[in-house]
N, C-alpha and C positions, 0 to 999 in steps of 0.2 A: 112129943118133942115139937116145938114151934120153930119156924124158919125165920131168922133174922135177916133184914136187908140193911146192907150198907149203902148209904146215899152220899154223893159228893157232887160238887160243882166244878166245871172246868171252863176256862175262857180261851176262845180261839180268835185271833185277829185275822180278818181276811179282807181282800179287795172285793169290790162288788162283782167282778167277773168270776170269782172263785166261790161266791156265796152258795149258789144253787148246787154246784158239784159237791161242796162240802156238806150241805144238809143232807143230800142224797146218801152220801157216805156214812153220815151219823145214823141215819134211820136204818141203813143196812147192817149196822153194827148190833142192833137189837137190844142193847143195855141202856138206851136213852129214854128217859122219862118225860123230859120237857126240853124245849129249845126256845131261847129268848134271843132275838136279834136286837142289837143296840147300836145307835150311832151316838158316839160320845157317852154321855151318861144316861141318855134317854132311851127307854124301851120303845122300839117301834113296831115290834110284833112278838107274840108269844104263842107257841104251839105245844099243847100237851100231846103226848104220844102214848097211845095204849099199847101194852105189851101183847104181841102176838097179831097185831093188826098189820096186814100187808096189802100190796097191790093198789087198786083203784081208789081205796080210802085216802091214800096220800096225794093223789092227783090235785085236789083243790089247794092243799098246803103248798105243793111244789109250784103250782101256778101263782099263789100269792108271793112266794119267795122270789119267783122270776120277776114279778112286777116291783117288788121292793128293790131288787138288785139293779133295776133300770134306773132307780130314783136315788140312790145313795152312792157316795164314792168310796168311803171305807167304813167298815163296821166290825163289830165283834159278835161272836155267837157264844152265848153262855149256854152250857149244856149241863142238865142234871142227869146224872148217871146212877144206876142202881147195880148192886151185886148181891146175890143171896149167899149167906154164910152157911 
């Protein structure tokens, strides 16, 4: 029997000051496959997340998101999520 994955996208609007905390929260949830940060309709960063990867691997991603947060005023996070059926 093969396992099927259900994949969907979710959009979250955040202020720049909330960006880093929200991304940390999303990573901790564990069912996020990809995070895209957009300002308006333009993608300004995209981070694929591997399932089961933890800790120090995320440090460069979080540093980049911190730098982005300092440069943008308001943005949205598009999140690709997965769920095994």
